[in-house]
N, C-alpha and C positions, 0 to 999 in steps of 0.2 A: 504493500500500500504506500501512499504518499501524503501531500499538504494543501492551504487556503490562500486567499488573496496575497498578503505579504508572505505568508508561510510557503505557499506553493512556489513562489519565486526562488526561495531557498533550495527547494528540491531540484528544479530543472536547470540550475546553474552548475550542477556537479559534473555531468558528463559532457564535455565540450572540447572543441579543437582549440589549441593555443592560438590566439589571434588578437591583434590590437584592433579596436573599433576603427572601421574605415568606411568611407562612402562607397556604396555599391550601386550599380545601375541595374534595376530589375525591369525586364521587358514587359510589354503588354501581355496579358494572360497570366501573369503571376498572381498568386492568391494571397490575400491579406486577411488575417484574423484580427479584427479591431480589438483593442483592450481599453476603450474609453466608453463613458456612459452614454455618449451620443448614439452609438451603434451596438454596444454590448452590455447594456444596462442589466439585462436579465441572464445573459449567458457567460458572464465574466468568469465565474468559478468553473463552469463546465468546459470553458476553453482549454483548461489544463488537462482535463480528461481527453479532449480531442487531441491535444498535443501528444499525450501519452500513447494514444492509438497510432498516430502518424509515425512517431519514433519507433514504436514496436514493429511497425511494418517496414522500417528502414528508409523512411522518407525524411530527408534532412529538413530542418526548420531553422530559419534565420531569425534571431531575436534582435529587433531593430530598436536602438536607443540613441537618441541624439547626444552626441558628445558635448559635455558641458551644460546639459540641460538643467533647468530649475523646475520645481514642481509646477505643473500646469502647462509646460511647454509642449508643443507638438513635436513629435519625433520625425515626421516627414509629411509632405503634402502630396496627395495623389488623386487622380480621377479613376473611378471604378464603377462597377454595377454590382448589385446584390445577387449572389449566386442563386438564392431561393426565388425572389420575386422580380429580378431584373430591374429593380428601381435604380435610378441614376444617382451617383454620388459625384459631385463636382468639387474639385479642389478642396477636399476635406483634410484638415490637419489631424492626423491620427496621433492619439496621445496614449500614455500609459504603457509604453513598451510593446507595440503590436508585433505580431509574428508574421513572417512572410515565407511562402513556399515558392520557389523559383518556377517559372513557367515550364521548364523542362520536366518538372515533377508534378505539374498541376493535374494531369489526367488521372494518374494513380492516386493522388491525394483526394480528388473529388469523389472517387468511389468510397473512400474511407469516411469522408465527411458526410456523405449521404447516408451511409449505414449508421454512423454515430447519431445523427440527428433524427433518423427514422426509427431506429430500433433501441437506442440506448438512452438518449438524452431526455430529461424531464422538461427543461426549459428550451433547449436548442441553442446552438452556437451560430452566430452570424458570421458569414464569410463573404468577402468581396473579391471580385476579379478585376484586376487593373485593366483599364481600357486605353492606357497610354503608359509609356515607360516612366519610371520615377527613380530618384536617387534616395537612398536611406543609409544611415550609419549602422553597420552590422556590429553589434557588441559581442554576440556569441553565435556560434553555429552549433545547434543541438543535433546530435547524431544518434543517440540511443536512449531508450526508455530506462530510467533508473530502477534499481532494486531497492525497496524500502522496507524497513522494519519499524514496527510500533511497539512501545513498551507497555505491557500490561501492568501499569503502575497504580491501578485503582481508579484512574480517571482517563482510561483509554477511550472512553466514549467521546471525549473532546476531539482527539485525533481522528476517531472514526467519523465524527460529524464533518470534519474538514474534508475527509476522503469522499464521503457520500455527496457533499456539495459539489465536489470536482468530478464525480463519476469516474473515479479511478478504482478498479477492482483489485482484490487480492490475487495471488498467483493462481487460485482455483477458478477465477472469474466471478467470484462473489462480490457484489457491490456493497454488501452490508459490512464487510471486513469484520466478521464476528470474532469473539475470543478464541474460537477454534482455528482461526486462520494460521497457516504455517509461519507467517511472518509477524504474528503477535507473540512477543517474547516476554516471559515474566523474569523478575530479577534473578531467580535461581538459574534459569537457562543462560542468561547473559553472563553471570558470574562464573559458570563452568564448575567442574568437579573439584578444582584446587584453588588455593589462594597464593600459589607460588608461580604457576604458569599463567601469565596474563593474556594468553592467546588461546585458551582452551574453552571459551564460552561459545554460545550460538552465533556470535557475530563473525566467526572465523571458520574456515575449512581446516582440514587436517594439516595443511601446509602453512598455517598461521596467516592465510590471506583473507581479507574481509570478503564476505559473501553479500554484503549490502553496500550501497553507496550513501544511503540516507538512514538516519536513525532518529525517531521522534519520541520525546517524552514530555507529556503535558503537565504533569503534577506529581512527580515522584516526591515523596515526603522526605524532608531533611533528616528526621530521626531514622527513617529506614535506610538512608544512605550511610549514616554513621554506624548503623548496625551491620551493614553489608558493604564495606568499602571496596570489596573486590569488583563490584559492578563498575565503579568509577575507574579502577585500575584497568579493567578490560576496555573501557571507553578510551582511556588514554592510549592504549595499544591500537585501538581502532583508528584513532586519529593520526597514527604514524603514516597512513596511506591517504590518497586523495579522496577522502570521504567527507561526510557532513553530519554534524550533530545539531539538531534543532530541539531546544528545550524551552518550555513556557512555564510561567508562574513559579510555583515552589520547586519545580524540577531544576530551575536555573541555579538556585543556591544549593540544591542537593548535589549537583555536579560541580559547580564552580568553587564552592567554599570548602569542599572536603580536601584537606591536606593529608598526605603529600601528593595524592594522585590528581587532584583537580587543578584549580588556578590555570585554566585553559586560556582565558583572555585577560585576566587581571593579575596584579602582583600580590594582592592581599584579600581578594574576594570582594563580595558586595555587602552593603547594608541595604535593608528594604527602604525604598524611597516612597514618596507620596505620588498619588495619581495626578498627573497634570490635567488641567482643563483647557489648555491650549498648547500647541506643539510647534517645534522647529524641525525642519526636514533638511537633512544633509546628504551629500553624495547621490544626487538624484539621477546621475547618469550611470549608476550601477544596477545590475539586474535585481539585487535584493531590495531595491527601493522603488520599483515600478508600481504605481497605483494611479487611479483616476477616481474622482468623486470625493465626497467628504470622508474624513478620517476622525475617529474618536477612540481613544484607548478605553479599557474597561478596568473594573476593580478586581478585587481578589486578595488573597493573602500576600501576594507580591505584585502590586500594580506597576511598580517601577523600581529602578536600581540606582543607588548612589555609591560612589567610591568612598571608602573611609579616608580620614586624614592620612596623608602619606601614601595612599594607594594610587595606582594608575593603570591604564589599559596598556597591555604589552605591545599592541600594535599602534598606539597613538590615538588621537581623537578621531581619525577617519573610521574607527570601529563603530562609532555612534551614527545611526541613521535617523532615528526619531527620538526627540527629547523634549522636556519642558521648555517652552520658549521664554520663560522668565529667568532662566539660569544657564550657566555654561554646561557644555557636555561634561558628564561625570556626576551630575546631580539630576535625579529623577529621570533617568534614561529609560526609554520604552523598548527600543528595537536596536539591536547591535549585531554586528557580524565581523569576524576576523579569523585569520589563520591561527591555529593553535600555537601558543607561546610567542605570538608576534613574529613568526619565522619569516613572513613576507608582508608587505603592505596590504592592508585589508582590501584595497581597491584592485589588487592584482587578480588576474583570472585564475591562474594556478600558481603554486608555490615553487616555481623553477624546477630544478632537478631534484629538489628535496621531496616534492609532491606531497606536502603535508596536508592534513585535513583542515576543514573550516568548521567554525562553531558559531551558531546564531542563537540569540536569546531574545525572548519576547515577554514583556511584562503584561500582567492581566490574566485572569483565570480562564476565560473562554470567550472567543469572539463569535458573534452571531454570523450566520450566513444567510440572513433574510434578504430577499430581493423585492424591488430593484435596488441596485447599488446606490443610485442617486438619492433614494429615500431612506436608506439604512446605513448610517456612517459605520 
């Protein structure tokens, strides 16, 4: 299984071709998956399920993000028509990090799109076909559907809800992602049979190679982490490879604050911050920050995170993507991402030859997936 609006971005950034964002010309006939509320207000979550199916079928997808953009900027402007009803779209500024399928792959992609919207989707995903060539900055080229594990941490229903909103199935094809899913792992499975070999849990094969690229934990209890530190030790081993940990709410401190195995993004761990009522947005030209429409963080046991006095982010301030707009980064931060131990700048695509994993933290207990996006921050 996989992730939700900001969360899903974390998921699909993992398997990519090393590439610097560059302007690419797409021919007429290329397909555009809008990610703005103008044309994808009800299908924005399911767009990630469609991407999953396209990638699973081996169809490459270009993630287009304007270099140097600020929140609300258009990523590119194009003329197109709606694939479903043939309505005309004139010089639309596509926002929110839209996805583009090259015209050479359009025919194969259209068959998958039709099947997804006919047989699978609840809301349906809007897709446009370009009627003229256009230029767009390609930030990432997505090539493969990721393998994803969810933690049965007692609040796996939150991750399950994100998966269901996106219409991404488990490996058996079950869109409910039940507790019996082979990729739903409990702490004992993750910890493995010993506390001396940190590669013997369910995240690894017999060669100590990760079998997943994404791991999600939405609310693992801090006390449980202290009682079973081997889970965090196995996670540190998992992050030796180009993988991704996504933790939300109490799971953030469960993983980050547990010494000596944690401290993935910070030097001293987090204190629990206050939930902001207004937000600053940073690094808006990065895949982990693509969104369109209103944003509001939510409450919970850990609605935001503050660095204690003397603490810092190992990768520097660019780790922070969403924070309280009344204070500097490091106080009441809501959404952060960076390479483990600050091995590379958080804005890098991959961590060079080291190929280290990435870690993302989200404050707040559970984000709703109500639609339309424009009416549900």
